[in-house]
N, C-alpha and C positions, 0 to 999 in steps of 0.2 A: 504493499500499500505506500510507503514512505516512497519509494522511487517512483511510484506511478505519479504521485502528486508533484513532485519535483519535475520529472519528465513533462507533464502537462504545462508547468509554468514555463519551463525552458523552452519549451516547444513554440510558445507564443512571445518569447522574449520579454518575459515580465520579470520585475525585480521582486524578491521576497516582501518588499514594503507595500507594494501594490495589493498582494493578497492579504498581507496583515491588515491593510486599512480596510479592504471589504470585509473582514471577519471582526474588525474591530478589537484588534490584538496588537501587541507590539511585534516588530519584525523579528525580535529574538525567540519570541513564543513560537513564531511561525516557523523559523529556522528548526526550533526543537522538534516541530512536527515533521518536517522533512527529514531530519537525521534520525529519527525514532526515539528521539529523548523523551517525548511526551506523546500520548493516545491522543489522536485528534477526535474530539467530541463529536457527537452525533449531529449537533447544529452546524459543526464547521463541515462536516462532510456532506450535508445536505446543501449547505451554501455553496460550496466547491461545484459540487454536481450540477447545481442549477446555473452556476456561473460557465462552467466550461460545457454545458449541454450534454451531459453524460448521465449515467446512472450511479448511485452510491456504490452498487455492486461491482461495476468497474472499477471504481477508485480503490475498492476493498480487494481486487483482484479475484474476484468471485465469477467472473466472466472475463473474458476477451473482446466481447461485442461493446464497443463504446456507445452505442446507440443509446438514448434515454427511452425509458419507459414511456409507453403511450398513455394518456390517461383517459 
């Protein structure tokens, strides 16, 4: 999961600071999410999935299909 959220950010050439602002956390906290130093809370996973247009399952590595769920 940690590598996947890092890869998605880097693929979009976004700094950690941009995602930290989206999640209303410090850049240091976001960095710890990506390094695995902190577990990513479910609310942050949902926000990241919505931001990237994917599913939480994709972020968690439960599927390799990045398509979001249909409502």
